[in-house]
N, C-alpha and C positions, 0 to 999 in steps of 0.2 A: 493421499501417504500410498504406497505402495502396497503389494500382490501379486506372490507370485512376480517378480519378476513385473508387473506391468502395474504403468505406475493409474489410482486410481481417481484420485479423487487429487484438488492443488486450494489451499486453504489458505487468504489473504483480511492478517488483521487491520481494524485503523484505527489507533488510538488517538488520544490527545492527553494531553494534562492541561486544567486551564490554571490558576493563579489569580485573582483579584477581581475576576468574571473575566479575562482573557486569555484563548490560546497562546498556547511558549511553544516556540520550537522547537520540535524531535530532535532537527540537526541538535541543536544546542546540549538538549540534556544527552541524547545520543554520546556526542563528543568528552563531553562532560564526565562519566561517568562509568567511558575507559579509554583509557589512559595510544591505546595505539590502535582505535576507530576512529577509519574514513570512508568518509561518506564511495560512494560503487554507485555508476552511474545502475538501471538496470538492465538485466540483460534483452534481450531479438526480443526471445520464448517471453519474456513477462510483456512485454511493450504491446506485442500482440496481443497478449489476449485482453487492452485493456486499449486497443488502439479506437473502439466505435462509441467507451465506453460516451464520451459526453454526446451521441444522436440519439441514444437509446433513453439518460435518464434529459434530454430535450422531449422528445416524443414521449416520454414515458409524465412530464409534466404538462405538456400538452393538455392529458387527455385526464389528470384531471382538474 
């Protein structure tokens, strides 16, 4: 969100839909729910935010 012209926080939500104990392909659900929907690649800024996720998760899993 923004406050007084400054970005204060950015949030991302991960969601999944299950059917018969199988995760469904979100791309298909989005495509079927909006005829004008088109898959867009994430922006460079978003990619940079997550570029170290693999290493963070790997490191945290080794500690547990």
